C-alpha positions in Angstrom: 25.3 15.0 9.0 21.2 14.6 8.9 20.4 11.8 6.5 18.5 13.3 3.7 14.8 12.4 2.5 16.3 11.1 -0.9 19.3 8.8 0.9 16.7 7.6 2.9 14.0 6.7 0.8 16.5 5.7 -2.5 17.6 2.5 0.6 15.8 -0.5 1.0 13.5 -1.3 4.1 13.8 -4.6 6.0 10.4 -5.6 3.9 11.6 -4.1 1.0 15.3 -5.7 0.8 15.4 -8.3 -1.8 18.4 -10.2 0.7 20.0 -13.2 -0.8 17.9 -12.8 -4.2 19.1 -9.4 -4.7 21.0 -11.2 -8.1 17.7 -11.8 -9.7 17.3 -7.7 -9.9 20.1 -7.6 -12.5 18.8 -6.1 -16.0 16.0 -4.1 -14.6 15.2 -1.0 -17.0 16.0 2.0 -15.0 12.3 3.5 -16.7 9.6 3.6 -13.2 7.0 2.7 -16.1 8.8 -0.6 -17.0 9.1 -1.1 -13.7 6.0 -0.9 -12.9 4.9 -3.2 -16.0 7.4 -5.7 -14.7 5.6 -5.9 -11.3 2.8 -5.9 -12.7 3.8 -8.8 -14.7 4.4 -10.9 -11.9 2.1 -10.6 -9.4 -2.1 -11.4 -9.8 -4.7 -9.3 -7.3 -6.0 -12.3 -5.1 -9.9 -10.5 -6.8 -8.3 -10.4 -9.7 -8.8 -14.1 -10.8 -12.4 -13.6 -13.1 -10.7 -11.2 -14.9 -7.8 -13.2 -15.9 -10.0 -15.9 -16.8 -7.8 -17.9 -13.6 -9.1 -19.6 -10.5 -6.5 -19.3 -7.3 -5.8 -22.2 -5.4 -6.8 -21.8 -1.9 -3.5 -22.3 -0.7 -2.0 -19.5 -2.6 -4.9 -17.3 -1.2 -4.4 -18.3 2.1 -0.5 -18.0 2.4 0.7 -15.7 -0.4 -1.0 -12.6 1.0 0.4 -13.1 4.4 3.6 -12.8 3.2 5.5 -9.7 4.5 9.2 -9.3 3.1 9.8 -9.2 -0.3 12.5 -11.2 -0.5 9.7 -13.6 0.7 8.1 -13.2 -1.6 10.5 -13.5 -4.8 11.2 -16.4 -3.4 7.6 -17.9 -4.3 7.9 -16.4 -7.3 10.9 -18.1 -8.6 9.4 -21.5 -7.2 6.9 -20.9 -9.3 9.3 -19.7 -12.6 12.8 -19.2 -12.3 12.9 -17.5 -15.2 14.2 -13.8 -15.2 11.7 -11.3 -13.1 11.9 -9.5 -16.5 10.0 -11.5 -18.5 5.9 -12.3 -17.7 4.2 -14.7 -15.9 1.2 -16.7 -16.3 -1.5 -16.2 -13.6 -0.7 -19.5 -12.6 2.6 -18.7 -12.4 1.9 -14.9 -10.1 2.4 -14.3 -6.6 -1.1 -13.7 -5.3 -1.2 -10.3 -3.5 -2.6 -7.2 -2.9 -1.9 -3.5 -3.5 0.5 -3.3 -1.0 2.7 -6.1 -2.3 2.3 -4.9 -5.6 3.4 -1.3 -4.4 6.0 -2.7 -2.3 7.6 -4.5 -5.1 7.7 -1.7 -7.7 9.1 0.5 -5.0 12.2 -2.1 -4.0 12.8 -2.0 -8.2 13.3 1.9 -7.5 14.8 1.4 -4.4 17.8 -0.9 -6.0 18.2 1.7 -8.9 18.7 4.4 -6.5 15.3 6.0 -7.0 13.7 7.2 -3.9 10.5 5.4 -3.4 7.8 4.7 -0.5 4.4 3.2 -0.3 1.1 5.5 0.5 -1.8 4.4 2.1 -5.3 5.6 1.6 -8.2 5.6 -0.3 -9.0 5.4 -4.2 -11.9 6.3 -5.8 -11.4 4.6 -9.6 -12.0 1.1 -8.8 -16.0 1.4 -9.4 -18.2 0.1 -11.5 -17.5 1.2 -15.1 -20.5 4.2 -15.4 -20.4 4.9 -11.7 -21.8 8.6 -10.8 -18.2 10.8 -10.3 -19.7 12.7 -7.9 -20.5 9.8 -5.6 -17.8 7.5 -5.7 -16.9 4.9 -2.5 -13.0 5.1 -2.1 -12.0 2.0 -1.4 -8.9 1.1 0.8 -5.9 1.0 -1.4 -1.9 1.3 -1.6 0.1 2.9 -4.4 3.7 3.5 -4.7 4.9 7.0 -4.5 8.7 7.6 -6.9 10.6 11.0 -6.8 10.7 12.8 -10.1 13.5 14.8 -10.6 11.5 17.9 -12.4 8.3 16.9 -10.6 8.6 15.9 -7.2 6.6 13.1 -5.6 4.0 11.3 -7.9 1.5 8.8 -7.0 2.0 5.2 -9.0 -0.2 2.2 -9.2 1.4 -0.6 -11.0 -2.2 -2.7 -10.6 -3.1 -0.3 -13.5 -0.4 -0.7 -16.0 -1.7 -3.7 -17.7 -4.3 -2.6 -20.7 -6.9 -5.2 -19.9 -7.3 -3.9 -15.9 -7.4 -0.1 -17.2 -10.2 -0.7 -20.0 -11.9 -3.0 -16.9 -11.8 -0.3 -14.5 -12.2 2.5 -17.3 -9.1 4.3 -16.2 -8.4 7.5 -17.9 -5.4 8.8 -16.4 -1.7 7.5 -16.5 -0.7 4.9 -14.0 2.0 6.7 -13.5 0.9 9.9 -12.1 -2.2 8.8 -10.5 -4.3 12.1 -10.1 -3.9 13.7 -6.1 -7.9 14.0 -6.2 -8.2 9.9 -7.3 -6.3 8.9 -4.8 -6.3 10.4 -1.1 -3.4 9.6 0.9 -5.2 8.2 4.8 -4.8 12.0 6.1 -6.4 13.5 3.1 -9.3 11.3 3.5 -9.3 12.0 7.6 -9.8 15.4 6.6 -12.1 15.0 4.0 -14.5 13.5 6.2 -13.5 16.1 9.5 -13.9 19.5 8.0 -14.6 18.9 4.3 -18.0 17.5 5.1 -17.2 13.7 3.3 -19.5 10.9 4.1 -17.3 8.9 6.5 -19.4 5.7 4.8 -17.7 6.4 1.6 -14.5 5.4 2.7 -13.4 1.7 3.8 -12.3 -1.7 2.9 -16.0 -2.1 1.1 -19.4 0.1 1.5 -21.5 -0.4 4.9 -24.1 -2.6 3.6 -21.1 -5.3 3.0 -19.8 -5.2 6.6 -18.1 -3.1 9.3 -15.0 -1.9 8.2 -15.3 1.7 6.7 -15.3 5.1 8.6 -13.5 7.2 10.5 -12.1 4.1 13.0 -11.1 2.7 9.8 -9.4 5.9 8.2 -7.7 6.2 11.5 -6.1 3.0 11.0 -4.9 3.5 7.5 -3.2 7.2 9.1 -0.9 4.4 11.3 -0.7 2.6 8.6 0.6 5.4 6.1 2.9 6.8 8.9 4.7 3.8 9.3 5.5 3.7 5.5 6.3 7.1 5.4 9.1 5.8 7.9 10.0 2.8 5.5 8.0 -0.2 8.4 5.7 -1.5 5.4 3.3 -4.0 7.3 0.8 -5.9 5.9 -2.7 -4.0 5.8 -4.3 -6.2 8.3 -1.6 -5.6 11.2 -2.6 -4.2 14.0 -1.2 -2.0 16.8 -2.5 0.6 19.3 -6.1 0.1 18.5 -8.3 2.4 20.1 -11.4 0.2 22.3 -14.3 -0.1 20.0 -15.7 -2.4 17.5 -15.3 -2.1 13.5 -18.0 0.1 12.1 -18.3 1.8 15.6 -17.9 6.0 15.5 -14.1 6.8 17.2 -14.5 8.8 20.7 -13.7 12.6 20.6 -10.4 12.2 22.1 -9.1 10.1 19.3 -10.8 12.5 17.2 -8.8 15.0 18.3 -5.9 13.5 18.4 -6.0 12.3 14.8 -7.2 15.7 13.7 -3.1 16.5 15.0 -2.0 13.6 13.3 -3.6 13.8 9.7 -2.0 17.3 8.7 2.0 16.0 9.1 0.8 13.0 6.6 -0.8 15.4 4.3 0.1 17.4 1.4 3.9 18.3 1.0 4.6 16.0 3.9 8.1 17.1 5.8 10.4 14.1 6.5 11.5 15.8 9.6 8.0 15.6 10.9 7.0 12.3 10.2 10.4 10.8 11.3 9.8 12.9 15.0 6.0 12.0 15.1 6.8 7.9 14.6 9.8 7.8 16.5 8.3 9.9 19.7 5.1 8.8 19.9 4.2 5.5 21.5 0.5 5.4 19.9 1.6 5.7 16.6 4.9 3.9 16.5 5.2 0.5 15.1 5.9 -2.0 18.2 8.4 -5.3 17.8 5.0 -7.6 18.0 2.0 -6.5 16.1 -1.9 -8.8 16.0 -2.1 -9.4 12.3 -6.1 -10.0 11.6 -5.0 -12.3 9.1 -8.4 -12.6 6.1 -7.9 -16.7 5.9 -5.4 -17.3 8.7 -6.9 -15.8 11.4 -5.6 -13.2 14.0 -2.2 -14.2 15.8 0.7 -12.8 17.8 3.3 -11.9 15.1 7.1 -10.9 15.9 8.3 -8.5 13.1 11.7 -8.8 12.1 14.1 -6.4 13.4 13.9 -2.8 11.4 16.7 -1.1 10.3 15.0 2.8 9.8 
């Protein structure tokens, strides 16, 4: 009997599985919003230190955000503070991560309770300076959780925003448990916005062009690969790279690559077909995550990493 999408996304992946620390999930509430807030209170983004009047220890900047698997993340959290996960941590006791870590931990909680969940890679327009003209917003590289609501289908949730201090800082005017689809574009939709919608490639990336080379078509294409992998429950680090087209960051893709992603983008956009994303990922050698990837670690430097055996 074919596996249903609900059963697939309600089961843990190699990356989201709490493993030997699953007992730490005892007492978790079933409400996705409460789980998002618990996630928020266990983690701190590496760029949020000033917001919380805190200084990250250098070793945590180097090592926390390069931790791939939830069991390892949990181990770090409980080593710093052994109280139940439902109790908020002070900034100094939190895991220092990035958006992917917030989303994956939230996803892990949801899956533990049998709620279908997956992470999505794309671009958010809401991490801009307050007062920015909304018609000309930069869309920053971001990851959120997508969870199943029995009445409404798939909803986007951003657990980073569930602290009122964070939502106030970014002037967020929507429910973090129901992120509008026009405020967070999954990678395939960002690609289509550029290729057929007339959007400026310079408006999508890790940062604007004046701050470095990680923006534009090539960067969005990399996010398509990450998003397709995540839809198949292979939730790598954001700087794990495989099957890269030749060329330097920031350079336009060759036309053959553009045409390739023109075909891939619709598969990971809109109402995603479970069968289609499974087929594309398992059958395409360019897109499928190999056993060994190159990790372009932002602090520790690049290196080859052999991933744990996937259970998907």
